N, C-alpha and C positions, 0 to 999 in steps of 0.2 A: 443503608447497604454496607455490609461489613467488608473488610479487606479480603477475607477468604472468598466471599461471593464475587468480588470484583476480579480476583485472579482467575476464577473459574468461568468468567463470563466470555461470551463469544466476541464482544468488543475488544477485550484484552487479548484474546488469541489472534484476532485480526491485526491488532496493533503489533503483536509480536512477529507475525508473518511479514508485515510491511517493513518493520525494522530489520528483519533478517535479509529480505530482498534488497533493501537499500544498502545495507552493509556490504553485501556481495557485489552490488553494482558499483559502489564507491571503491572497493578494493580492485575490481577489474579495471575501472577507468583510471585509477591511480597507477596501477601497474602498467597499463598501456601508455599513459602519459610519461611515466618515468623511462620505460624501455625505449619509447620513440625518441625522446629528447636525448637521452644518454647515448643512443645509437647514432643520432645525427651529428653530434659533436666529433666523435672519432672519424666519421666519414668525411666531414668537412676538413678536418686536419689531414687526413690521408690524401685528399684532393690537392691540398697545398704542397704536401711532400712529393706527390707524383709529378706535379707541375715543375717543381724544382729539379727533380731527377731528370725529367725530360729535357729541361733546359741544359743541364750539365752534359747529358748524353749527346745532345745535338752539337754542343760546343766541341766535345771530344771528337766526334766523327767528322766535323767540318774543318776544324782548325788545329786539331792535334792535342797532344798531352800538355804542352807548355801553355797553350791558350786556356785550357781548362784550369790549370794550376793558378794562372793569373786571375781568372774569373772567381775562383773560390776565395782567393786572398782578398779580392775587392769586396766580396759579400761579407767576409768576416770583419773587414775594417769598417764598412759602412753600417752594418747591422749590429744588434745586440749579441755579443759573443755567447751569452748564456741563453738566449732565446732560440738560436739556430746553431746546430753543430753539423759539420761536414767532415767526411773522411774520404780521401782518395788515395789508393795505394795499389801496389803491385806485388804479388806473391807474399802477402802478409807484411810488407814494409810500407809505412805511411810515406806518401809523396807530398800531400797537401792536407790541410785541415788539422784535426785533432784526433788523438787515439780514442777509439770507442770499442774497448775490449768486450763489452757486453752485447754489442750489436753484431748480428750475423749477416753477412752479405747474401742476398737472394731471399731474404725473409722479411717479415713485417711484425712489429711487436712493440713492447715497452722495455725500457731499462731505466735505472736510477743512476744519478751522478752527483757528486758533491760539488757545490759551487765554491768560489774562493772564500766565502765566509764560513764554510763548513756545513751549510744546510743541504739536505738531500732534495734534489729536484727530480721530477718524473719527466721522461721524454718518450715521445712516440717516434718510431723510426721505420724506414724502409730501405732495403739495400738491393743492389743489382750487381751482377757479374757481367762485365763488359770485356769479352775476350780474356786477356791476362790482367785486367784491371778490376779492382773492387771499388764500388761507389756507394756511400751511405749518406743519407740525409736524415737528420733528427730535428724535430721541433719540440719545444718545451710543451708539455701536456699537463702541467699542474692545474691549469684552469679547468680541465675536464673533471678532475677529481673534485675541485671546489664546486663546480656547477652541479655535479652529482650529489654532493653533500647538501647543497642548497635545495635541490629538488626534493631530496628525502626529508629535509627539514620542513619544507613547505607542505608536503603530503602528510607528514606526521602531525602538523598543526591543523591542517585543513580538514582532513577526514574525521578526526575525533570531534571537532567543533560542529561540523555539519551533522554528524551522526548524533551528537548530544542534543542538538536543537530538534532534530527529527524525532528522537525518542521522547523528548518533553512534549512536543506537539501531539504525537501519536497518543501518549498517555492522557493528555488533556481532552482530546476528542473522544477517546474511549471512555473516559470518566463521564464526560458530558452525555454521551449516548446512553451509558448505563444508568445515569441519574434519571434521564427521561423515561427509560424503560421501567425503572423502579416506581416512578410516578404513575405509569400505566397500570402496574400491578396493584398499587394502592387504590386507584380508581375502580378497577375491576373487582377488588375486594369489597368496596362499598356497594357496587351493583349486586354482588352476591348476597350482601346483607339486606337487600331490598330497596336500596336507594337508586331506583331506575332513572332518575333525572341526572345522575352524575355522567359527565362526558370526559373523554381523554383530552388532555391539553395539547393544542397545536401551536408550534413555535412560529409558524409563518414562513419558514425557510423553503417550504414546498419540496422537501427532500423525501426519501423513501419512508422515513419514520412518520412524517406528517401525512403522507398518503395512507399509510397503514392506520394511523389514528383516525383519519376521516372515515375509512371503511368500517372500523370498529364502532365509531360514533353512529354511523348510519344503521348498523346492526342493532345497537342499543336503542336507537329511536324506534325502530320497528318492533323491538321486544317490548318497549314501554307502551306502544300503541296497542299491541296484542294483549298485554296484561290488563291495561285499562279497559279494553273491550270486554275481556272476560269478567272483570269486576262489574262493568255496566250490565252485562247479561245476567250476572247473579242478582244484581239489584232489580232488574226488570222482571226476572222470574219470580223473585220474592214478592214484588208488588202486584204482578198480574195474576199470580196464582193464589194470593191470600184470600180474596173474596170467594172464588169457586171452591176452594178447600173448605172454607167455613160453611158454605151452602151444602157441600157434600156431607160434612159432619152433622149438620142439622137434620138432613134427610135421613141419615143412618140412625140418629137418635130417635127421630119420630117413628121410624120403622120398628126399632126395638121396643119402643113404648107400646105400639099397637100390637106387636106380637105378644108382649107380656099381658096385654088386656084381652087377648083373643080376638082382636079385630083384624081386618084385612090390611096387610102392610105392603101389598103389591104396588100401589101408586107411589109410595115413598121410596121403594126400592128402584122403581123405574126412574124416579127423579134423581136418585143417587147415581144410577148408571149414566144418566145424561150428564150430570155434573162431572163424572169421571172422564167421559168422552171429551167434554169441553176442556178439561185440564190437559188431557193428552194432546189435543189439537193445539192448544196454546203453547205447550212445552215444545212441540215439534216446530211451530212457527218461530219461536225464539231461537231455537238451535239453527234453523235455516238462515235467519237474519245474521246470527253471529258468524256462520261460515262464509256468508257473502261478504260481510265486512272484513273478514280475514283473507279475502281473495281466494278461498279454497274452491269455490264453485263458479267463478266467473268464466272459466273455460267452457262451461256448458251454455253460456248465454248466446242466443241467436242474434 
């Protein structure tokens, strides 16, 4: 089987359809996986920010401005100053925390800020307006970008590897199926050349190709039986009609000889007619036997 024949085969086309569907499925699953996880991380961070804002807001409402300033200072002293940033101010003037010029009170989003070493860090923030006060809480969000990068890297490695293995397996199975079909074509070509004993190879997997091969083998067996029956009928006809035809020929020769001698040839002609009738009856009987053996007339049996 040539490469051109393999590329035009139905097995190769089915393999191509399978690869296309698998590629689409992998892309959809990868996209859902990435969007789900990348969306969960900001939501989880927003929950932490909202909890911190709610704590500060409750402190302000219950104990006043001075109590909230002291709470913010304690949080900044006990925690990582670069991990969490707070801003508490009034009328644009900072009262506690650090200045966050890129964060807008009343909104939620991201901003960047340089750390003491000069590296740029990413922060996720949320701000609230509380009467004449502004309150902003920001948490370091660099891990979100790192996690998104890791997810993309995993997908970039996982999808091509899975797809590559699937392509290899699909082509192997397609090639194997096409090889079996090529063997079928070769066997049928031998049958067409008169080798009726040839049968299609059965792998033993009991798949659809094996079932197809068994059906074809059953048909070839019936064809072989029919052809052998025809050959047997031909042999029987030649054997059973040889003697009557010789007697018919002798009777005709005797009749011709008597006619040439001016004698009565009627008995010999009647003998020839009898032999011809016997030949016809023998021929009809052999044909009926052949039809019965081929199961053409069994429906008429009572």
